[in-house]
Kinemage of the C-alpha trace (Angstrom):
@kinemage 1
@onewidth
@group {chain A} dominant
@subgroup {mainchain}
@vectorlist {calphas} color= white
{ca unk a 1} P 99.867 117.474 117.303
{ca unk a 2} L 99.679 121.538 118.150
{ca unk a 3} L 102.483 123.384 118.077
{ca unk a 4} L 101.150 125.263 120.940
{ca unk a 5} L 98.473 123.517 123.705
{ca unk a 6} L 96.615 126.913 122.887
{ca unk a 7} L 94.971 125.472 120.138
{ca unk a 8} L 93.239 122.873 121.440
{ca unk a 9} L 92.104 123.948 124.305
{ca unk a 10} L 88.477 123.346 125.396
{ca unk a 11} L 88.251 121.219 122.581
{ca unk a 12} L 87.138 117.419 123.076
{ca unk a 13} L 90.904 116.581 121.251
{ca unk a 14} L 93.572 115.547 123.047
{ca unk a 15} L 97.259 116.778 122.349
{ca unk a 16} L 99.853 114.209 122.034
{ca unk a 17} L 101.333 113.314 125.059
{ca unk a 18} L 104.249 115.308 125.970
{ca unk a 19} L 103.114 118.207 124.410
{ca unk a 20} L 101.128 119.463 126.348
{ca unk a 21} L 103.688 122.305 127.455
{ca unk a 22} L 104.904 123.708 123.800
{ca unk a 23} L 108.673 124.780 126.048
{ca unk a 24} L 108.268 121.079 126.702
{ca unk a 25} L 111.167 120.622 123.581
{ca unk a 26} L 113.125 123.526 124.156
{ca unk a 27} L 113.503 122.606 128.060
{ca unk a 28} L 114.850 119.306 126.736
{ca unk a 29} L 117.742 120.316 123.811
{ca unk a 30} L 118.657 123.439 126.642
{ca unk a 31} L 119.253 121.432 129.465
{ca unk a 32} L 120.279 118.178 127.538
{ca unk a 33} L 117.791 115.894 129.721
{ca unk a 34} L 118.323 111.971 128.374
{ca unk a 35} L 115.355 110.533 126.640
{ca unk a 36} L 113.838 108.245 130.072
{ca unk a 37} L 114.393 111.853 131.931
{ca unk a 38} L 112.810 113.765 129.578
{ca unk a 39} L 109.484 110.726 129.548
{ca unk a 40} L 109.874 110.938 133.377
{ca unk a 41} L 108.835 114.725 133.727
{ca unk a 42} L 106.389 113.851 130.279
{ca unk a 43} L 108.157 116.020 127.943
{ca unk a 44} L 108.685 115.460 124.294
{ca unk a 45} L 112.308 116.123 122.716
{ca unk a 46} L 112.036 117.590 119.031
{ca unk a 47} L 113.500 114.378 117.428
{ca unk a 48} L 110.785 112.933 118.948
{ca unk a 49} L 107.578 115.239 117.756
{ca unk a 50} L 109.847 114.506 114.633
{ca unk a 51} L 108.992 110.689 114.607
{ca unk a 52} L 105.728 110.713 115.972
{ca unk a 53} L 105.395 112.899 112.139
{ca unk a 54} L 107.189 110.754 110.217
{ca unk a 55} L 105.381 106.851 111.671
{ca unk a 56} L 101.968 109.238 111.315
{ca unk a 57} L 101.402 108.563 114.789
{ca unk a 58} L 99.380 112.177 115.149
{ca unk a 59} L 96.499 112.773 112.387
{ca unk a 60} L 96.685 115.832 112.121
{ca unk a 61} L 98.489 118.552 112.899
{ca unk a 62} L 98.198 122.515 114.103
{ca unk a 63} L 100.898 124.085 112.963
{ca unk a 64} L 101.177 127.557 113.944
{ca unk a 65} L 102.808 129.869 116.888
{ca unk a 66} L 104.320 127.969 120.201
{ca unk a 67} L 107.881 127.319 121.190
{ca unk a 68} L 107.684 123.957 120.138
{ca unk a 69} L 108.085 125.492 116.687
{ca unk a 70} L 111.424 126.553 117.188
{ca unk a 71} L 112.831 127.732 114.013
{ca unk a 72} L 112.711 124.426 112.662
{ca unk a 73} L 111.945 123.757 109.050
{ca unk a 74} L 108.775 122.062 110.117
{ca unk a 75} L 106.680 122.984 107.459
{ca unk a 76} L 108.381 121.127 104.977
{ca unk a 77} L 108.946 118.218 107.306
{ca unk a 78} L 105.376 117.645 107.260
{ca unk a 79} L 104.997 117.986 103.766
{ca unk a 80} L 108.152 115.714 103.138
{ca unk a 81} L 106.087 112.591 105.417
{ca unk a 82} L 103.373 113.312 103.736
{ca unk a 83} L 101.239 115.617 105.178
{ca unk a 84} L 99.012 118.557 103.221
{ca unk a 85} L 97.083 121.476 104.698
{ca unk a 86} L 93.923 121.255 104.507
{ca unk a 87} L 93.180 124.560 106.030
{ca unk a 88} L 93.864 127.965 107.737
{ca unk a 89} L 92.535 129.217 111.145
{ca unk a 90} L 93.943 132.903 110.964
{ca unk a 91} L 97.719 132.032 112.204
{ca unk a 92} L 98.018 128.596 112.436
{ca unk a 93} L 97.488 125.400 109.421
{ca unk a 94} L 96.098 122.374 110.199
{ca unk a 95} L 98.043 119.473 108.595
{ca unk a 96} L 96.666 115.344 107.257
{ca unk a 97} L 97.808 113.129 105.887
{ca unk a 98} L 97.886 113.346 102.295
{ca unk a 99} L 95.487 110.565 100.089
């Protein structure tokens, strides 16, 4: 999961479906789209991002800039879910599930 799709652009990594555009969670929130309607538009909501992290649906998280961040305390949540920072590159931190 990358909080900004540019982090994985031109790589062999696939973004979590619905987060290919980092504006999606904000758009779902601001327009009050239902989960069904957001899915129809292939947009991941903030609660779905929380669930993907909580359930360990993603192995790696690239956290840094991006509209998906939206001022939420993601770093604290990722640590509580068992992810640990493993590398920092410029303004992004790579988190992986801890051992």
